[in-house]
N, C-alpha and C positions, 0 to 999 in steps of 0.2 A: 500070488499071481501078479506078474508084472505085465502090463499091456502098454503098447505104444501110444503115444499122443499123436493124434492126427490133426493137421492144421489145413484149413481151406480158406480161400478168399473168394466167396461167392458173389461179391459185388465190389465196386471200386472203393467202398468205405468200410467193408466188414471183414473181420477175421472170425472164423468159427473153429473152435478147438473141441475135440471129443476125446474122452478117456474113460475107461471102465475101472472100477474098484471092487475088490472082493469084500464088500461090506454092504449092509442094508442102507437104504437111502437116508433113513433118519440119522444114522451116524455120519454119513458124508455131509448131509445138510448141516448138522451140528458143528462139524469141522470148519465150516464157512461162517458160522454165526455165533460161536461162543469164543470170546477173546482168549481164554486159557487154552483152547484147542488150536485156534488160528496161530498163536504164538509158537506152537510146537512144530509147525510144518511150513508155513507160508513164506516162501522165498527160495532162491537158489542156494546151493551149498555155499557156506561162508557168509550168508546174509541172514541174520536172525532178527526177529521182531523183538523190540525192546518195549514197545508200547502198542497195545491194541485196544481200541475203544469202539464199541458197537452199540448203537441205539436201534435195535431191530424193530422198526415200525415204519410205515410209509411216512416220509418226511423226516425220519430220524437220520442222524449222521453217523458215519464211520470214519476212522482214521487209524492208519498203521504207520509206525516208524520202525525202520530197520537200521541195524548197525552191520557194517560189512568189513571187508579187508582193510587193514590199516586205520580202522576207526572211522571210515567213511559212513555217512548217514544218508538215508533216502526216506521220503515220506510221501504218502498219498492219502486221499480221502474223498468223500463224496456223500451223497444223500440217497437213501433208499426210495425207490419209486414203487416197488412191488415186493411183498413178502408173502409167500404162500407155503407155509410149512407142511411137509418137507419136500415140496416139488418145484418151487421156483423162487428165485431172487432176481431183482433187477435194481440197478443203482447207477449213479454217475460216478466217474472216476477221473481224478485230476492229480498229477504229481506236483509237489511243491516246486521242483526245479523246472517244470514245464518243458521237458525234453521233447515233447511233441505238442503241436499247437492245439488249443482247445481242450475239451474234455471228451471222454468216451462214455457211451451208454453201454453198460455191461449187463448181460442176462445169463443166468445159470438155470438150466433145466435138468432136473434129477429124475431119472427113471430107473425102476428096479425090476429085475427079472431073476427069479431063482436065487436071491441073495446077492446078486451082482448089481451094482449101481453104475449106470452110465451117466456121466456128466457132460453136457453139451453147453459150452460157453461161447457166447457171441459178443464180440466187441464191435460197436458201431461208432466210427470216428467222424469228426466234423468234416473231414476232407480225405481225398485219396492220398494227398501228401502226408497227412498224419498217419494213415494206415501203413503207407510204405515205409515211413521212419520206424514204426514199430516192427514191421516184418524184417527190416534190415538190422534191427538190434538183436542182442542175444536173448530175446524173449522166448524162443522155442526151447533153448537150453535151460533157461531159468524156470520156465513152467514145468518142464520134464523133471528137473531136479526137485522142485517143490512137490510135485505129485509123487515122486519116489519117497520123499519124507512123509507125505500124507499116507501112503501105503503102510509105513511103519506105525504111524500114530493110530491108524484105524485098526491094525492088528492088535496093538496094545489095548485100545478101548474095547474091542470085541472080546478080549480074553478076561475082562474084569467081571 
């Protein structure tokens, strides 16, 4: 099942993305919280995680490093603010290259109905300027491609 990613800007600082997955929420939640699973899907096509560190607890840090086309690298990290297995994650996010100013507060809400999990992700930025930079970036394409990779990883995990 492939579903479209929806993106909304409900306020001058927020981006809300919603996408459904044909998998139970405990698997979708695990795909966000287990480094070996994150490394299988998180990123646009051509960008692969080469290092994923997750200390899944309030106050614990996370850090991901990607390698992309031509050997380019990108890294981001943050601190968990809330972890409610398997229904909610909240954390700060900042990129090493600071391509948008400040950090974002990211929350993921996982809801399940009849084996389908809907993921609602909210990014709250420090300013409208930061939000607009992200909207103008290839973020939508990258998230969509990553979620297509996640569909494949979930199908493999569900068949085990």
